[in-house]
N, C-alpha and C positions, 0 to 999 in steps of 0.2 A: 724261196722264202724271203721277205723282208724280215726287217721291225717291227713295221705297221700290221702284216698278219698277224707274225706271232700278240702282239698287243693282242690284236683282234678275236685270236681264240682263246686265250688266255682271261677274257672278258668274258666269253660263253662259256669259260669253265667256270668262274665266279657266279654268273649269271643262275650255271645247274646248280652251283655247290649250296648257294641262298634257298633256292626251292625244293632240291632234293636230298643235298645231302643226308640230310638225319635219315633218309627210307633207304638209301643207298648201302650195300654192302661193300666192304673192303676188300673183296677177291677179286682172283683178274678167273676168269671159267679156260683152262687149259684146252690146245686145239687137241680136236679127236678124230679117229678116224670115222670116214667114209666113204660107202659106193653112192659116186656122186649119179649112179644112173640108177638109183634101187630106189624109186618112190618111197618104200615106206622108209626105209633106213633114211630119208631128205625128212621124213614126218617126225621120227622119233627125235632127226636132229634137234628141228624146231622147237619142239616141247624140252629137248633139256636146255636149248637157250631160255625157250619163256619161263620154266621154272626157276631157273639163276637167277633172273631176274624182277623175282617175284610177283609175275604172273601165270599163278597155276591155273586160277583158276578160269584161263580160258583154253581152250580149242583151237588152235592154230591148223586148217587145214590151207596144204602148199599142194597147190596142181604147176605143170609146166605149159608156157601157156606165151606165145610168141606175143612181143612187147612192140612196139615205136621201137621206131630209130633213134639209140641212146638210151632207152631206156632198159635197167634190164632185172628188175621186179617190179614190184606192187604191193600192196595191203590194203584192204577195204579199214578202215576207222570209222564204223557208224555204230556209234554209243551204243549200250541196254543190250548188245548181245554177245551171249558166250558164246559162239564161232567165229571166227576171226579169218577170215581169207589172204594167203599168201600166193602171188605166182610169178613166177621165176621163169625169165627165158633161157630156151633151148639148150642155147649158145654157151649159157653161163655152165651149165653139168660138163663142158669138154675140158674147164682149167682147174688143174687141182686149187682147193679151198674157198674156191669162190663161190660155190653154195653157200659157205657160213658166214661167207662175207655177206651176203645180201641177204640171208637172213636174220645176220646182226642189226641190219639198218632198216631193216624193215618191221622187224619187229620192236626196235626202237621207235620207231615211228607209232606203234600205237602207245607203246610207254606212254609217250611224250601227250598223247591224245589221252590217255586216260587219266592224268594229273593235270588235265588241262594249260601246256606249260607251252606259249609258240613266243617267241624272237621277235618274232616283223609287226609292226603296228599295221600293213599294210596286206590283208588275204589276198589282194591277186598277185604279190610278190612274193613268191616261194622259194626265191632260193635262199635265202635267210635258214628260214625253216628244214633246207634239207642241209644246207651244213650245220647246223645245230644238231642234226639228226646225226650226222659222222659223228660230232662232237658227244651227242650224249651214248652214241657204241659204248665207245672206247671210256668214257663218265662211267654205264654200268657195268664194266670188268669185261666186255668183250673185244676189246682192244688190239689180244693177239689172233681174234679168229678176220679180224679188222685188217690188220696187216698182214697178213696172212693171204687176204686175200682182194685185196684195191688192186694190184697189179701183177699177175702173171703169164708169162711165155708158157709157150708149145711149140715145137720143134717138127715137124715132120721132112721123111722123107719119101723120097718117091722118085721110081727108075721109066724118064724117059725113052719115045722110041730111039735105036739108034746103041742105046747102053750108057745112054747120059743120065748123071744121077744127079738129080736138083733137092735141092734142101732148101724149106718153105720155116719162115720164123712168124708167127703170130702171136700179137702181144693183147692182154687182157687188163682193160680198165676200170676199174669200181668207185663210184662214191664221187661227190663234190670236191674235195677237197682231193690236194696230191700225196703221192706217198710218204714224200718229207715235212709234208702239215699234219695227218696223220700218226707219224712218228712223231714229232713233239708235243701233241696231244698228248701219245699214251706218255713221250717220257716223262712228261709234265703232273700227270696223275698221280703215274705211279712216283714221282720222288714228291706228291703233295700227300700220300698216301702212306709214304714212309715204306714201300713195296721193298724187301731186302734183293740187292745187286745178285744173289743167284737166280729169282726170280722171274729177271727183267725179259731173259732172251728165252727161257727154257721154252723148248714148242713152238717158238718163230723158226721160218724157212732161214737160208740162208740169206737171199735178196732185203728179208725185211731186217736181220739183224745187223747186214750192212748198211743199209737207210739210217738204222736207230746209232748206229756209230756215227753215223755223220755229222746224223743230229746232235748231236753229245759232243760232236768237236766245234760245233757250226756255231752253238746257242748255250755255250757252258753257263752263262750267268742267269740261264732260268732253271736252272738244275741244281744246285747249291745245298746243303743235308742241313745248315742250320738256320732256313727260312724259317721250319717250325718255333727256334725259340723265339721268349720274348724278346728278351735281351737282344737278339741281335735285329731282332722289327726295330728297337727305336734307336741301336746303336745308326743301321742304316739313313736311317727316319731322322735322326740328326745329323747324319754326315751329309744327308741330302738338304738339308736346310742351312747348314754353312755352308756347301757348296754353293747354293742360291744365295744369300747376303754376300758368298766371295765374286760371286761372276756379278750381283747388281753393283758393287765396289766398281770393278774393273768395266763394267757400260756407263759407268755415272763420267768418268773420264772422256770415255769416248763419246759420251753426248752431249759434253762439251766441244770437244773436239767438230760434234757434226754438226753441232747449233754456228760456229765461229768460219767452217765450211761450206755451209750452204750459205750463209753471204756472202759467200767468198764464189764458190763455182760450181757446190756437189750437193746439189738437189738430187740424184740419184738413192743415199747413203742410204736421206730417211728412210724410207720403206721398207731397206733391209733393218733398222734398226724398231724401228715397229712391228715386224716380224716375230725378232728375235725377244724383245721385250714380253710380247705377250703371249711367246710361246711359256716364258719363265713364270708371267701371271698366273698363268693356267696348268701350271707345273707346283708353280706356291698355293697355290689351293689346292691341288689334290692332296700334297703334303700336307696341309692345313687342318682335314679333313679327322674329324674322330669314330674312326668303324669300333661304334660298339661290340659287335656281334665279330672281330677281330682277334679282339682278347680274349675268347669262348672259343672259339673254334678253331682248330689248329689248321683245317684245312684255309678256311678262311684269311688267317693269321699267314701263313705260308704263302699264300696270293699276294697277300696285300705286302709283304717285303718284297717280292722280289717281283713287287711292283714299283715300288721307291726304291730297289736296288737297279730298276732298269732306268726308273727316273732321274737317278744322282748318275746315271753314265750319260744319259743324253747332255745334265745341266752341265756337267766334266767338261765336256763336248762342245757343247756353247761356248761356254765360258773359254778354251781357246780360245776361239770362234773371235770370242770378245774380247781377247788379248791381241792378238794377230789386228784384227783391223785398229786395236788400239793405236796400239804400233803405229802402223801407218798412214794412220792419220795425224800423228801426233806429228810425222815425219813431212807428210804433206800442209799442214796446219807451219812448222817451222817455215816452209818453204817459201809456203806463199806468202807469210810474213815478212821475208825475207827481201822480197820482190818492190819495195812500194809502191808508188801509184801505178796504176789506179786498182795494186789492192790493199788495206786497211789493215794496218797493226793491229791485235788482239788490244781490249778492253776488258776491267771486270765487268762492265758495267752492261757491255752485249750477253752478257750467259747472266745476268740476271733476272732472265724472261725465259722458263724453260718450256717444252713441251712434253706432256704428256701421252709416250709411246704407246700405250694401252688404249686410249678414249680421239689421246687429238686435243686437250684442251691445252690451255694454255696457262700458267704457272709462276708465280715472282716470290724468287727466293734471295739472300742477301748478297750483298758483295764475298769475293772473297772466299766464298764455303767452297767445305774439302769434303767430301763422301758424308752429306748428311742426308740421313733417308727425310724423304717426301711423300707425305700421303697425298692421291690426286682427290679433290672435293668433289670429283663427281664418280667416279670408279671408284674409289677407294684402293686403288692399286699405289702400296710403298715400294716404292725405289728410291735409288743411292741417285745423288746427285753434284755436280762439281761446276761451280763458279769463278773459283781461282784461276788467271795465268802465271800462277807461279810455278806450278808445274811444269806447264809448258816450256818459261824459261829455265828452270832448272833442266829441261830433259834437254833444254836445246846448248845451254854451256857445257852438258856432260859431253852429248856428242860431238861439240867444238874439241871439249879436252881430250875427249879421242881420239879425234881427228888431226889435234895436233901432236900428241905422245905419239902416234904412229907415223905421223910428218918424220919426226925428228927422230927415231928409231932406223930409219929407212935410212937418212943421214949420215947416221952414223956409222950403218952396219955399211952402206957403200967405203964410208972410209980404211 
């Protein structure tokens, strides 16, 4: 799982919280014993899960029916019926915990259908809604059933002719999310709802516990205890906005250097700068939005703060890239300027016409401007700009001074 995948899963959780948060219990259904070969017990399990998610008025009828390859279950979602039919593939019954996992997924399908919740705007594309259903099952409190049942193994030993023993391991996987993604959604929902640490792992299989702990170690930024705090949200948002300002200031020198090097020899750098600016602008827009709901809903506040903190991490990384590019470009600029013809020496007039890297329009700034805020008249992107060449001269002088000092030290040390 990568950062983009984590962000998309959090967006789906936020989507569910906005539409269903007020109706969902802040509880987790604990795993329970089930004879997976007893159809009566399977019916009772379906009712227990349905009752837990507040679908008590419906009767779920479960049948064991062979499914298409790759399909482990199916549910009837026709509206207006009190009886809902669920089909489970026979192979599901052979793996401990798998039946409850499939039931949780299919009943979550019916839950979304009842409340008219769908994530995909394209009816012919069901993948997004299937992923949403996986997330919904965890969101409704069925995360332990899902984690215990999403991946199981069964080992079978048999004796072949000649007294040779053979061990066969079968692996069962269910769901559109992989175990790591299920663990992330479960851990995030638990953190969002303030589930005590003691309850997180209770009832989980050893495999599920290991996957959950690996998730916690890989993505600690998403599970901080303080995200419910209004002050924490404001602090991180403030840090994010300050980081954006700092990053734009760093990028201002990059842009001035880039303009000179473009006219000299470095056309390809322009596309890099444009993508960086657009991402910063997108993050800046997200950080500028006022989410009224987050002020009153602690879960939305948690999600909002977690997203801000992730964006802050990204912006800090972009700032490092900008500083690295700035150093490289300044060195290149100084080198090119020192070469003489056919290269031109930099002058302030070169940098009075700048380009908005967000939309590409040209803008004019005064000579010898340092770290000025410029607002694009076309796209309204606010960014930093520098037209002064003194920064280049100062950096080159410092670099030459350091080189001279190092040369003197080497000469003295040899004596």
